[in-house]
C-alpha positions, -999 to +999 in steps of 0.1 A: -090-243-526-060-229-541-035-251-525-049-286-529-071-291-554-092-316-545-119-323-571-087-330-597-077-360-572-084-395-590-105-405-563-131-374-556-159-386-573-160-417-550-167-402-522-205-392-515-205-355-517-218-354-479-179-365-476-167-342-506-184-312-487-168-319-455-135-327-472-140-289-491-147-272-457-114-285-440-093-276-466-111-241-466-104-235-430-072-247-427-065-226-456-081-197-440-064-203-409-030-201-423-037-171-443-052-150-414-054-169-380-017-182-378-006-189-339-042-176-331-051-205-312-036-235-291-058-261-309-065-267-348-083-298-346-118-277-353-100-274-388-097-314-394-130-320-373-146-326-409-117-340-428-117-369-400-159-372-402-151-378-439-126-402-436-154-421-410-179-419-438-151-429-465-140-459-447-179-475-439-184-471-478-148-484-485-159-516-460-195-518-475-178-519-512-152-544-507-180-566-492-166-568-460-198-548-438-231-556-446-254-525-460-268-529-427-241-525-406-231-496-432-267-479-425-259-490-386-258-464-358-240-488-339-211-496-362-179-481-346-153-481-373-129-476-347-135-508-329-140-529-360-107-513-373-080-518-342-054-543-348-052-544-310-088-552-299-090-582-280-098-614-292-132-621-268-143-587-287-136-593-324-172-602-335-181-600-371-173-565-374-141-563-365-128-559-403-090-558-393-083-590-408-101-589-436-092-559-452-058-580-461-078-604-483-088-571-504-060-549-498-019-551-491-008-563-462+002-526-453-026-512-457-053-521-427-022-508-404-018-473-424-058-472-418-057-477-387-026-456-376-046-429-400-075-432-377-057-431-345-033-402-354-062-380-376-096-389-355-094-407-318-065-392-308-080-355-318-111-360-307-107-375-277-094-357-246-072-376-218-064-357-184-027-365-186-019-362-226-029-326-239-035-336-273-034-297-293-035-300-326-008-271-341-018-252-376+014-272-392-002-308-372-036-304-389-028-303-424-004-325-421-030-353-404-052-338-431-025-352-456-028-383-441-063-388-443-062-375-480-029-402-488-053-429-470-081-424-492-059-427-525-035-456-510-063-475-500-083-468-532-057-476-552-046-506-534-079-525-524-097-545-549-135-537-549-158-568-559 
């Protein structure tokens, strides 16, 4: 990991081993594509996927460590980070899984929106396909979105008060 040594980040050890492996894998893929495969593909989302997956795991861990979700929710196959974090979720669907408002109790007021925007741009829009939107991710954009994930992790751990 020449350009961006993730292991030196102050937040690196907060992550689970699996999350660290996924972020490292994404970093390696992006660096390899930059060195050998520049402009070879139309879509470099594949290099961003591991980081997006790690980000999902990080968010679940953060919500759990803040006391916003239970151990059962953390371990559940049914808890959906996107739904839990979506500020535009209709009120009738906001149950005990909805965490957006509760985040500002433990973090500053901008943190929930930053986490949501990072989720939306670096995970949701990358993973999903829509007929009218060609969400191809260039190599430059994949690197920017990976950086967005890394910054969201760092900022939230600096700004949120763990229990």
